[in-house]
Each structure stands twice: as C-alpha cells, then as structure tokens.
C-alpha positions in Angstrom: 78.6 89.7 111.8 78.1 91.2 108.2 80.8 90.6 105.8 82.0 92.5 102.7 82.4 90.3 99.7 85.7 88.6 99.0 88.2 90.3 96.8 91.0 88.7 94.6 93.9 91.0 93.8 96.1 90.2 90.8 94.5 86.8 90.2 95.9 85.5 93.5 94.1 82.8 95.6 94.1 81.7 99.2 92.0 83.7 101.6 92.7 85.6 104.7 90.4 87.6 106.9 91.0 91.2 108.0 89.1 93.1 110.8 88.6 96.7 109.8 89.5 99.3 112.3 86.6 101.4 113.5 84.1 99.4 111.5 81.9 96.8 113.1 82.4 94.2 110.4 85.0 91.9 109.0 86.1 92.0 105.4 87.2 89.0 103.5 89.9 89.4 100.9 92.0 87.2 98.8 95.8 86.9 99.5 98.6 85.9 97.2 98.7 82.4 95.9 101.3 80.2 97.5 104.6 79.8 95.6 104.6 77.1 93.0 106.3 73.8 94.1 109.7 72.9 92.7 108.2 69.8 91.1 108.7 70.2 87.3 105.2 68.8 86.4 103.4 71.1 88.8 105.4 74.0 87.4 104.4 73.0 83.8 100.7 72.6 84.8 100.6 76.0 86.6 102.2 77.7 83.7 99.6 76.2 81.3 96.9 77.5 83.7 98.4 81.0 83.7 98.7 81.0 79.9 95.0 80.0 79.5 93.9 82.8 82.0 95.8 85.4 80.1 94.4 84.3 76.8 90.8 84.3 78.2 91.2 87.8 79.8 92.9 89.2 76.7 96.4 90.0 77.8 97.7 91.6 74.5 97.3 95.3 74.5 96.0 96.7 71.2 96.0 100.6 70.8 92.9 102.0 69.2 93.2 103.1 65.5 90.7 104.7 63.3 88.4 102.0 61.9 84.9 101.7 60.4 81.9 101.4 62.9 81.3 97.9 64.0 78.8 96.1 61.7 76.1 94.4 63.7 73.9 92.1 61.8 70.5 91.0 62.9 70.3 93.6 65.7 68.5 96.8 66.3 70.1 99.7 67.9 71.9 103.1 67.4 75.4 104.2 66.9 76.9 106.7 69.5 79.8 108.9 68.6 82.2 109.2 71.5 82.7 112.7 72.7 85.7 114.2 74.7 85.7 113.0 78.2 83.3 110.1 77.6 84.1 106.6 78.8 82.4 103.3 78.1 81.1 103.5 81.7 79.5 106.9 81.1 78.0 105.8 77.7 76.6 102.6 79.3 74.8 104.9 82.0 73.6 107.2 79.3 71.8 104.4 77.5 71.0 102.4 80.7 72.8 99.3 79.3 75.1 96.8 81.1 78.8 97.8 80.4 79.9 94.2 79.6 77.0 93.9 77.1 78.2 97.1 75.5 81.8 96.0 75.3 80.9 92.6 73.8 78.5 94.1 71.3 81.3 96.2 69.9 84.1 93.6 70.2 86.0 95.8 72.6 89.0 93.8 74.0 89.9 93.9 77.7 92.7 96.2 77.2 91.1 98.7 74.9 89.8 102.1 75.7 87.4 104.2 73.6 88.6 107.2 71.7 87.0 110.5 70.6 85.0 109.9 67.4 84.9 106.2 67.8 81.4 104.8 66.9 79.9 102.7 69.6 76.9 100.5 68.7 74.1 100.6 71.4 72.0 97.4 70.9 68.2 97.7 71.5 68.3 101.4 72.0 67.2 104.2 69.8 68.2 107.1 71.9 69.8 107.9 75.3 67.6 107.1 78.4 66.8 110.4 79.9 66.3 108.8 83.4 69.8 107.4 83.2 71.6 110.6 82.8 70.6 112.2 86.1 74.2 112.0 87.5 76.9 114.4 87.9 80.8 114.3 87.2 81.3 112.9 90.7 79.7 109.6 89.4 82.5 109.3 86.9 85.9 107.9 87.7 89.2 109.8 87.3 92.7 108.7 87.0 94.2 108.2 90.5 97.8 109.1 89.3 99.2 111.0 86.5 101.4 108.6 84.5 101.6 105.9 82.0 100.1 102.4 82.0 103.0 100.0 82.2 100.9 96.8 82.6 97.3 96.5 81.3 94.4 94.5 82.5 94.7 90.8 81.9 98.3 90.8 81.2 100.8 88.4 82.9 102.8 90.1 85.7 105.2 88.2 87.8 103.6 85.0 86.6 100.1 86.3 87.7 97.1 87.6 85.7 96.9 91.3 86.4 93.4 92.1 87.7 93.9 95.9 87.3 96.5 98.3 85.7 99.9 99.3 86.8 100.6 103.1 86.5 104.1 104.6 86.6 104.1 108.2 87.7 105.3 111.0 85.3 106.3 113.4 88.1 104.1 113.7 91.2 103.8 110.6 93.4 100.4 111.8 94.8 97.6 109.2 94.6 94.0 110.6 94.5 90.6 109.0 95.1 89.2 107.9 91.7 85.7 108.5 92.9 84.0 109.6 96.1 83.4 107.0 98.7 84.3 105.4 102.0 87.6 103.7 103.0 86.7 100.3 104.0 90.1 98.6 104.2 93.7 99.7 104.9 96.5 97.2 105.0 100.2 97.9 105.8 101.6 95.2 103.5 98.5 93.4 102.1 99.2 90.5 99.9 102.8 91.5 99.4 101.5 94.6 97.5 102.7 97.1 100.1 100.3 99.6 101.7 96.9 99.0 100.2 93.6 100.7 100.7 90.1 100.1 99.2 87.4 102.5 98.7 83.7 101.5 98.7 81.8 103.9 96.3 78.6 102.7 97.9 76.9 101.6 94.7 78.5 98.2 94.3 81.7 99.6 92.8 85.1 99.5 94.6 88.6 100.8 93.8 91.8 99.3 95.0 95.1 101.3 95.4 98.3 99.2 96.1 102.0 99.8 96.4 101.8 103.0 98.4 104.8 104.4 100.3 102.4 106.5 102.6 98.7 106.5 103.1 97.0 109.7 104.4 93.5 108.2 105.2 92.2 105.5 107.5 89.5 102.9 107.5 86.1 104.6 108.0 87.1 107.9 106.3 84.8 109.4 103.7 86.9 110.7 100.8 86.0 113.1 97.9 86.8 112.3 94.3 90.2 113.8 93.5 91.3 114.2 97.1 94.9 113.0 97.9 94.8 109.7 99.8 98.3 108.3 99.4 101.8 108.6 98.0 102.9 105.9 95.5 106.0 103.7 96.2 107.2 100.2 95.7 106.6 96.8 97.3 108.6 93.6 98.0 111.5 92.8 95.7 110.1 94.8 92.9 111.8 98.3 93.4 110.0 99.9 90.5 107.7 102.7 91.5 104.1 102.3 90.3 100.5 102.2 91.5 98.5 99.0 91.1 94.9 100.2 90.6 91.8 98.0 90.3 88.1 98.7 89.8 85.7 96.1 91.2 82.0 95.6 90.6 81.2 93.6 93.6 83.8 90.7 93.5 84.3 90.9 89.8 87.4 92.5 88.2 86.6 95.2 85.7 89.0 96.7 83.1 89.8 100.2 84.6 90.2 101.6 81.1 86.5 101.2 80.5 85.9 103.6 83.5 88.8 106.2 83.1 88.5 109.2 80.7 
C-alpha cells in the first residue's frame, strides 16, 4: 500500500502509523519522544543533545534591522530589493533558485524573515526567470492565524526543538488554510498536540496545524487558501491557547517565516 512520507513534529521521535479515513493509504508520522529516564547521566546526555540541536537550528530570534546589503565575494549574481508582500519563498520562485541556497547565500538565520527594502543577493542570476513567475497568489502561503509568534523555529519549547512556530491569537480563534490543498491527516490528539490536521499542497509541500479545539474539515477534503479549517485551543497540561504551525518540504522541516508574508 502506498505510504506518505514520515513526519516528525516538534523534533520528537518514535513512530506510529495512522490509517487515513476515506483514503486508501496509510500515513506514517512521528510521535512524541518517550519521557527521559530519571537516571541523572541520561538526563544530562539528553540535555546536551537538545542544546546541540537548538544551536545547529538557530534557536535565538534576531529581529531584522536596517543593514548594508550582504557582501558576496567571488560570486556572480544580482541583488533583489524586497517589495511589499514578497517572501523568501516567492523570491526563490521568481529566480528559480532553491530556497535554502538563497537563505545560505544571504546568511539569513532560521528565525529571520525578510523585510521591505532588504537587499537579497541572488547567486548566479542576472534577472528573474520568466518561466518561474507563472504562478498566482494561490501559490503563496498566508498566515493561518492572526496573532503573534510566541516561539520561533528552532527554539527549545518544553525541552524539545520547535520544528515550526507557535502563534498566539490576537482575537479571533479561527484557523485558516495557509494554502490550497487536500487534507491528508486528521488526529484527535496526535502526539499530545491536541487535534491536528495536515494539508498536502500537492507539490511536495505540507502544512501542519496542531492544538485545535475544533476542526471543521475531514481527511480527504479539498480546501481553499484562506478557508476556515479549525478553531485554535490548547493541548495537554499546557493551558495556553496557541496554534502550532509547521511547513514541510517532504519530510524536512522548513522555517515558516521564509514562506509567510
């Protein structure tokens, strides 16, 4: 039976298999890691591993401030001035360049987002690739919830590396689809993250929405970008209300701020 690629939410390990309702296939996801043993040395080792993961993924949030364009030596390319509404994702599409390559070339950290007027160096390009801009607004991602980011990508949250962002609502609790696609998973209390749903955007990209009080769609449903899919709530012992949101490229965690305007 065909399987969807495995997912890992919030850096947790240990796998569990879920059968999707109304879909003739199984989906393999990652469940939370088992609680650390009480042994002192095991705890110390685990904490060192967590610290290393946090360091490698860039857990410190650095807000963007006006600064000179990055100086790239020994490389050909062109500078792009970020316009309103543009994301690193859209810019990478405009120039037909891999998003990670673009981020690395500009020394953009895992918790940074681009700002209007910021100069982005596009290596090995002289102008936008016309064939790469044949897409509409529906190809872009939108914020799934109006609120503030309380925990960023790569930060340590509850002794685990955050593989997405946590968004606390300003007012409305409505969660909307960040992009059009098909609901491929719905769990009532998946991995201790409360009601969780996953949308396949049918181009190798997935979005994950966890800690919902209510879900208004079911597995197999096709959803439009911006349509209401859930109502955010809380999960487990953490009674704070916030949405845990992830962007995945296949199995690989992406920084959502690269994709959100």
